[in-house]
N, C-alpha and C positions, 0 to 999 in steps of 0.2 A: 504494499500500500504506499501511496505518496504521503509523506509527512511533513514535507516542508517545500519551499519555493524553489530550491535547487533541483530537488527530485522532480518537481512539476515540470521545470524547463527540459530537463533530461528526457522525460516521458514525451514531451512534446517533439523533441528532436528525433526520439526512437519512431514515433508515429510517422514523421516525415520519411525517415529512412525505409521504413517497411512499406509505405505507400509508393515510394520509387521502386522498390523491389518488385512489388506486385504488378506495377506497370510494365516493367521489363519483362516479367514472365508472360504477361498477357500478350505482348507483342512477339515473344520468341516461341510460345506455345500456344497453339489454337485451342478453342473451347474443346474440353474433353480430355485435354493433355496436361499433365501435371496438376490435376484437380485437387489432389489432397494438399499439395504444396501450397496452391493459391488459397484454398479454404483455411489452411493452417495460419497463413499470413493474415487473412481477414479476421479470424479469431483473436490473434494477438493485437490488432489494431482496435477491435472492439473491447478487449479487455483494458486496454490502456485508456480509451475514452471514458469507460466506466470509472477507472480510477481517477482521472482528471476531474470528473463531475463530482465524485465524492469529495475530493480535496476543494474544489471551488465552493462547494456548500460548507466547508468546515470554517471554524474560527481562524485556524492557522492562515488560511488564504486572505483573510481580511485584515491581517496584522501587517504593517509595514515592513519592509526588509530592513533589518537591523545590520548596521556595519561595525 
């Protein structure tokens, strides 16, 4: 689970990387090919979106970044 803003930013970056990977797979492997791999990437993206949503609703997200 995401517990601070640094982890939140890392999760957003990971989503971006996974989305790029999924797009590459879509281009190189037509529908029906590498289906399990594409589905797994979609599940990882969905899990990260859920974790981001939970964090966004938490008190930690509402706190200013302390330096």
